[in-house]
C-alpha positions, 0 to 999 in steps of 0.5 A: 170031784178029785180026791185029796190025794189026786190034788196033792199029786196033780194040784193045779191041773184040776182047776183047768187053767193050763194052756194046751201044749204049745207047738211053737216057742216063738214069743212074738209070732206074726198073728200077734204082731197083726193084732198089735197093729190093729189095736194100736190104730183103734186106740189112737182113734179114741185118744186126744188131749182129754184122754188117759189110757191104761192096760188091764189084765186079770185072772192070769192064773200063771203056773210055772210051766213052759207053756204058761211061760210062752203064753205070758211072754206073748201077752207081755210082748203084745202089751209092751209094743201097743203101750209104746205106740199109744203112750201108755205107761200103766198096766194094772193086774186085776188079781188071781195072778198065780197058780195054787198048789202046795206053798213051794209050788205057789211061791215058784209061780209068783216068783217066775210070774214077777220076773216076766214083768221086769221092766213093765210098770205094773200094779198088781191087785190081790185076788181070792186065789192069791193067798193060796188058802184054797189049797187047804180046802182041796186037800181037806187038811185040818191045818193051814200050812200053805197059805201066804200072809199079807207080808209074804204076798207083799214081798213076792208081788208088791215090793217094787211099788215104792219106786213108782211113787205108790201111796201104800195104805200102811205096813204089810197091807196090799191096798194103795193108790198111784197118781198120774199127775199129768192126766189128773187120774188116780188109780185106787187098788183095793184088797178084797181079801183083807182078812185077819190071819187068826190061827185056831188050833193050827187052822185059819179062822178065815181064808181069803179064798172064801172071805171077801172083806175090807178091814176097818183100816182099809175102809178108813184109808179109802174114805179119808185118804185115797178119795181125798183130793186137794184140787178139782179136775181129777178122775178116779178109777177104783180097781177091785178083784171083785165087787157087788152090784144089784145086777144079777151078773155081779152079785153076792156069791156063796162064799163064807163071807162077802162084805164087798157091798161097803164099796158100793156104799162109799161110791154112792155117797161120794158121787152124791156128795153126801155124808155117810155114817153107818154100821155094817156087818158083824163080828170080826168084819164089823165096819163103821162108815164115817165119811164126809164127801160134801166137798169132794173134788174128784170124780169116780169114772168107774170100777174095774174088775176081774174074778168073773172070767167074763166080760161084763159092764154094769151101769149103776152109780158108776160103771162096773167093768169086768174083763175075762180071764187073761190065762189061755184056757177054754172057760165057759165063756171064751174059747181060746186057740193056739196059733191065732190072736185068741191066745191073748185076752186083755184090755186097754182102757181109754177114758175121755174126761171131756166126753165122759166116755170109756173105751175098752179095746180088746187085744185078742179074744173078745170084743171092744166095748164102751160105756159112759159115766 
């Protein structure tokens, strides 16, 4: 385990997310163009008058380095070309977007990351790394000097959303929904690090890195606003950096606080068209669930996730679909190599509302997947 001083000197390197030193600075090489052509044909084979397609990238862990810039430019160029040819104008970023280090380093990472997506209609979700509270743990500091508040993260990563007609859940919050009215599809983007930033003697009482919670305000917004539809025929995709399932591959992890089972409770009641009145959790994270879904008009197609750095589909009340890390590094699950298509790793997700099928088309390393809802 590195010492605190080594973290201060080298920081993000110890998390292992740096790509290899890139031998070429070409931002759209031939092997990526070939992968783009193949992917376009596969997506088009699924599309019809009943389908909607969106892009999904997660766990990019972007650091402000030349090698990261090259990798991210290649990823975005591939996305833009595929999206243009298949008629996709929605890209969701599933959290853990930037690098951790001291606050100035992390801020530069977010600023440069955001510029890469200029001109791309993109919708970010917060991950547990994004408030940078892990830095305090790494350097064993008794004070919290390097974290980002919700307001700071909004200004860095979310302030572009109003121009896309996004329905944000309130002032300085990081949860929202966006509607594709033409295809009757709603994307509900949750904030799983919806913690109160309470300072106690210079230290945060809770840290987003290890506290996975939805506030009472977010739960009320989700049940009474985001899942409230005025007409039939809508589909809904819930996007959350992480979630809990009974299945062992998406489960409660050993964090200080993990209250994400409230998402399951809401989904189960919604799908069953039931009322739900239930108190959950304790202390600062106590939640009172009080919702009536007996006349719900939408259908939840699935939950889309990141966080696990693995490709996972868990079919419960609805499918939970996790995608591996888009950052180019060799995780325990996927080897990545420069000079071929494995530099890339992200998905296009096509939902067929008539067949009730979901097609997940991989760009780069990994396999295509499909499931039903």
